[in-house]
C-alpha positions in Angstrom: 45.4 -29.9 7.7 42.3 -31.7 6.5 40.4 -34.0 8.7 39.5 -37.4 7.3 36.0 -38.6 7.6 36.6 -40.7 10.6 37.9 -37.8 12.6 34.9 -35.8 11.5 32.5 -38.5 12.7 34.3 -38.7 16.0 34.1 -34.9 16.5 30.5 -34.9 15.6 29.7 -37.8 18.1 31.6 -35.9 20.8 29.5 -32.8 20.1 26.3 -34.9 20.2 27.3 -36.3 23.7 28.1 -32.8 25.0 24.7 -31.6 23.7 22.9 -34.6 25.3 24.6 -33.8 28.6 23.7 -30.1 28.4 20.0 -31.2 27.6 20.2 -33.5 30.8 21.4 -30.7 33.0 18.8 -28.3 31.7 16.0 -30.8 32.1 17.2 -31.5 35.8 17.2 -27.6 36.3 13.7 -27.3 34.9 12.5 -30.1 37.2 14.1 -28.5 40.2 12.4 -25.1 39.4 9.2 -26.9 39.0 9.4 -28.6 42.3 10.5 -25.4 44.1 7.4 -23.7 42.7 5.2 -26.5 43.7 6.7 -26.6 47.2 6.1 -22.8 47.7 2.6 -23.1 46.5 1.9 -26.1 48.8 3.3 -24.2 51.8 1.5 -21.1 51.1 -1.8 -22.7 50.5 -1.4 -25.1 53.5 -0.5 -22.3 55.8 -3.6 -20.4 54.6 -5.9 -23.3 55.3 -4.3 -23.8 58.6 -4.9 -20.3 59.6 -8.6 -20.6 59.0 -9.0 -23.6 61.4 -9.3 -22.5 65.0 -7.0 -24.6 67.3 -5.0 -26.2 64.4 -1.6 -26.0 66.0 -2.8 -28.3 68.8 -4.6 -30.8 66.6 -3.2 -34.1 65.4 -2.8 -34.6 61.6 -5.7 -36.9 61.7 -8.0 -34.4 63.4 -6.9 -31.6 61.1 -7.6 -33.7 58.0 -11.0 -34.7 59.4 -12.0 -31.0 60.1 -10.9 -30.0 56.7 -12.7 -32.9 54.9 -15.9 -32.3 56.9 -15.7 -28.6 56.0 -15.2 -29.2 52.2 -18.0 -31.8 52.2 -20.3 -29.3 53.7 -19.6 -26.6 51.4 -20.3 -28.5 48.2 -22.8 -31.2 48.9 -23.1 -31.9 45.2 -19.6 -33.0 45.2 -19.9 -35.8 47.8 -17.5 -38.1 46.0 -15.3 -39.1 48.9 -13.1 -35.9 48.9 -10.7 -36.3 51.7 -7.4 -34.8 51.8 -5.4 -37.7 53.1 -5.3 -41.2 51.5 -7.1 -44.1 53.3 -5.5 -47.5 53.8 -7.3 -50.7 53.3 -8.2 -51.2 56.9 -9.6 -47.7 57.1 -11.8 -48.1 54.1 -14.2 -49.9 56.4 -14.3 -46.9 58.8 -15.4 -44.0 56.6 -14.5 -41.4 59.3 -10.9 -42.4 59.8 -8.2 -40.7 57.8 -4.5 -41.5 57.8 -1.6 -39.4 58.4 0.4 -38.2 55.4 3.9 -39.6 55.2 
């Protein structure tokens, strides 16, 4: 039995939809894998940095960020381009020593 042209078009359109959905699933999987790799890297690096700072478990986030920012600025005086680890709010831009807590 031969398919007419309309049936062929419908069949091809269905295949296109299936392939588009498959592409979406693969893109989601790729993003999930990239996020997982980034999370692992962040945890590993953050834990290492925390292990280098004496008393870090007892520090508040703000204290920890200030210690790290100070240490980074002392190590590379040529790179004194406001390298803080936590973002500043508009209120804190007046007080250069204040660092906010990451959300």
